[in-house]
C-alpha positions as a printed Julia matrix, in Angstrom:
83×3 Matrix{Float64}:
 100.97  114.82  105.76
 102.35  116.95  102.99
 103.97  115.67   99.81
 107.65  114.97  100.49
 107.26  114.51  104.26
 108.22  111.4   106.18
 106.74  110.36  109.52
 107.14  107.81  112.26
 105.45  108.06  115.62
 102.03  107.66  117.14
  99.41  106.46  114.7
  95.82  107.25  115.62
  92.43  107.03  113.95
  90.72  109.05  116.7
  89.7   105.96  118.63
  92.77  103.76  118.77
  96.4   104.79  119.09
  99.19  102.54  117.88
 102.79  102.99  118.99
 104.81   99.79  118.58
 107.8    99.22  120.83
 111.27   99.01  119.31
 111.5    95.32  120.2
 108.32   94.55  118.25
 109.49   96.5   115.2
 112.94   94.94  115.16
 111.62   91.39  115.63
 109.54   91.7   112.45
 106.34   90.74  114.29
 104.31   93.35  112.38
 103.61   93.81  108.68
 102.87   97.29  107.32
 101.1    97.76  103.98
  99.69  100.69  102.0
  96.61  100.54   99.81
  98.34  102.91   97.35
 102.14  103.22   97.47
 101.99  106.02   94.92
 100.3   108.2    97.55
 101.78  106.92  100.84
 104.46  104.3   101.13
 105.38  102.5   104.36
 108.46  100.44  105.07
 108.9    97.36  107.26
 109.53   99.55  110.33
 106.39  101.68  109.94
 107.99  104.8   108.46
 105.49  106.63  106.25
 106.48  108.69  103.21
 104.05  111.05  101.46
 104.59  110.63   97.71
 101.65  112.4    96.04
  98.34  114.06   96.85
  95.48  111.74   97.8
  94.31  109.32  100.49
  95.58  105.82  101.21
  94.87  103.23  103.89
  97.75  101.89  105.98
  97.28   98.48  107.56
  99.36   97.08  110.42
  98.99   93.34  110.87
 100.43   90.88  113.39
 102.56   88.2   111.74
 101.77   85.63  114.44
  98.68   84.3   112.67
  96.3    85.82  115.24
  94.51   87.89  112.61
  94.98   91.07  114.66
  95.17   94.14  112.44
  94.71   97.9   112.63
  94.01  100.2   109.68
  93.89  103.96  109.33
  93.67  106.5   106.51
  96.38  108.99  105.65
  95.54  112.1   103.65
  98.38  113.73  101.73
  98.05  117.36  100.68
 100.22  119.65   98.58
 103.5   120.75  100.09
 103.63  124.34  101.3
 105.48  126.64   98.95
 108.44  128.57  100.31
 107.7   132.23  100.98
């Protein structure tokens, strides 16, 4: 991602791919957290926003008490300058 970009879609760490259905997202059955909101923030629907350069870990966790969770790293780089 680049600073200032927002993203929602397939999330992959190279081994696992996560794409929650709309019904799961709108039933609040998942919790999304960022290890550093200053770098990458994530809202309750899984939308990512790149805030500053760096790397942060995003964790998606089931709220049903099963302990199921999925984490991945997001690297944010400088935004491209207009030509």
